N, C-alpha and C positions, 0 to 999 in steps of 0.2 A: 802797479799790480801786474803780475804775471797773466798772460793770455794764454789760451791754447790756440794754436795757429789756424785751426779751422774754425775757430768760434770768435765772432766779432763782439766786442764789449756792448753793452746796452748805451753806453753814452760815452763820447769821446770829445774832449776839448784839445784844439791843436793851435799852438802858438798864439793863443788868445791875448789880445792887448786891448785896453780899454782907458780912454783919457777924456777929460772934457776941458773946456775953454773957461778960464776966469778972466778978471781983469789984469791977472799978472801973466797971462799967456796960457799956453797949454799945460795941464797937469796930468802926468801919468799916473793911473791908479793901479792898473793890473799890467804886467810886463811878461810876455811869453809864459803863459800858463798852460801847462799840459797835463792831463791826467785823464784816466778812464774810469768807469764805473761798470762793474758787472751788473747783469740782470738778477735782481732779487737781494742784491747786497746792500748793506748799510754803511754809507760813508760819513766822515765827519771832517769838517774844516775848522782849524783852529790856527790863531795867530793873533798879533798884537792887535789892540783896540784901533779901529779905523783904517785896517789895511786892506781892505776891499773884499771881504768875505762875502758880505750881502750883496755887493755889486756882482759877484759870481754867480750866485742864485737869481738875480734880476736878469742876467744875460742868459741863463739857461732857460728860463721861464719865457724868454722872448720879450721882456718888458724894456731890455736896452739892446742896443745893437753894438757888437764889437767894432772897433776902429780896424782891427786886424785879426786874421785867423779864423778859425771854423769851430762850429759846434755841431757834431754829427749824432744823430739818433739811429740805431739799427733796430727795426723791427721786422716781423716775419711778413706783414703785409704793406710794408712801405708807407703806412700811415703816420701821421704827426702824432707824437704821443699826448696823452692828456696829462697835464700837470697840476698837481694840487699843491696850494701854497698854506703853509701855516705860520702865522706870525707870533710875535712877542705877545701880543694882546689878542685876546679871543674873539673880538668884534662880534660878539652876540648882540641881536638887537633885543633890547629889554621889554619891547611891547608885544614881541612874538613868544609863543612858548618854545620849550625845548625842541620839540618835534617840528615846529614851524621853522626854526632856526636851521635844523639839520636838513630840511627840504628845500631851503632857500636856494642854493646853487642848482638844485635840479628845475625849480621853477623858473629861474633867469635863463637856463639853458633850454626851456621848454622840453625837459625831459622826465616830467612826472609821469612815468609810465608805471603799469601795474608791477612789472619786472623790478624797477628801480626803487619803488616805495615798498616791495617785499625785502629788496635788499637793506633797506633803512630798518625796517622792522627785526630782520635777523641781527643786525649789527648792534641795535638796542637790547634786544635780548641776550646776545651773546656777551656782551659787555656789561650786563647788569645794570642798565639806564633805563629799562622800560618804566621803572617805577617813578621817573622823573619826568617822562615826556610831555606831561600837561602842565608842568610848573613853568614859571618865567624864571630866566637866568639869574635874576637878583636874589632868588632863595638859595642858591647853590654855592659851593665853595669855589674857591679859585682852580683847585685841582680838579673838580667835577667839571668845571667850564671848559679847561683845556681838553678833557678827554671828548666833551661834546663837540669841540671846535675839530677834533680829529675825525670823529664819526662823520661830521658834516663834510669834510674834505674827501672821506673815503666814499661818501655817497654818491660823487660824481664819477666813480671808478677810474680814478687816476693811475697811469702808468707809473709816474714819478711822483714822489712826494718830496718837497721842499721845505724843511723846517727851519725857519730862521731866529735862533733864540727863543724857543716857544715855552720855556721853563723860567726865564730869568725874571720874571715878575713875582714869582711864587717864592714862600719861605722855604728854609733848607729842607725840612722835613717833607713837605708836601713835594717838592721838587724831585727828592730820591723816589717817592713813591710813583708820581706821576711819569717820571722819565722811564722808569722800568714799565709800567703800563703801556705807554705809548710805543716802546721798544717791542714789547710783546704782541701787541695788536698788529704792528707794521710787520712782524716777522709771520705772524699767524695768517695775516692776509696777503703774505708773499709779495710784498711791495718793495720796489727799489726806493731807497731814501737817502738824501744829503741833508745832513745836520750841520748848522753853523752855530758855533758856542765858544765862549771864551772860557768855558769851565773844562779843565782838561780831565778832570775825573769823569764829568758826563760824557766827553767823547770816548774815553776808553771804555767806560761800562756799557755803552750803547753800540758802538760802532764796529764793523768788520775791518775798516782800514781807516786810519787818521792821516789826513794830508796836514803837515805842518807849513804854514804861510809865512813869509818874511815880512817885514813893515813895508809900507807903501814907498815906491812902487813895488807892488806884491808879486812875488813869484813863489813856485812850490819849492821848499827847502828840503823837505823829507816826505817820504811816503811810509808809514808804518802799519804793517799789517798787525791786527790784534788777533791773537790766536789762543784763546782761553780753551776752547773745546779741544783742540788738537793736543793740548797738554793735559787733558783729563779734568779740568776745573770745571765744575758745575756753575750755571749762573748766579746761583744765590750766594756762592763763595768766592765770586770775583773781586770783589773790594778787598777782602781779608787776604788774598793771595801776595806772595812775595812778587809774581810775575806783574801784577797791578802797580805795585811800588816801581817796578823797573820800568815799565811803559811810562809811568808818571815822570819819574826822574828824567828819562831821555827827552821826552817832549818838553819839560820845564827846562831842563839844560839847552836845548835848542833855541827856546824862546829868550832865555836869558843871554845866551851868545850875542843873539841879534841886538838886544839892547846895549850890551857891553861894546859890540862893534860900532853901534850907533854913538856911544858916548865917546869913544877913541877918536871917531872921525872928527867930532865937533872940537876936540880939544886941539888938533893939528889943522 
């Protein structure tokens, strides 16, 4: 992504490498990963299954340490960023109400302040969830549960949201609706987000930029800025536009090339 020379990106990954040891020796998962994410932007990572997309999120979150390379966050006050993680399964606790689930992170961090609880109430109100706050999660649809998981993540006031295939357990129609809602909520709250998905259409419809990854050992194959608004296309018309199809074909081709190269190498 292009940078203004005087502005630093929110997040920078420099020559990132990650490997682990198995009984067969060292296995390289990520090899020389380089990319930047601007503050307030929505990035998506797509690539072959098992290529290391989730490993990148774990490294950014600090759950894993790179073998080589750097991850740099730029903030105005030099503080470490708060990272919110949203997973494939919502992990709502069935014995707690929706409200108690949403405030769980604040409870764990001992941050149930008046200000933070007001934020929770505002988020519930703003996204039309106040009417279910005293219900148990089992009473709710999969789509509703994922919206609640997002509000729980936003309650801790994260600077960066990491979304690891958060919609893949949902049926197609629910997935379309919830991915749109989640995108709109993240944009409305002006959060920086990185989505990992194997669904190309989801990446194109949600992200400002798509990073296409190669198979493992994974590196960045292409960076594709998604520019519907610059082309005068409204959000509700994105999926019907010819530009959507162009982006899809480009990403699909790159991922197919990857498979073709792999097959050719296996033959010779």
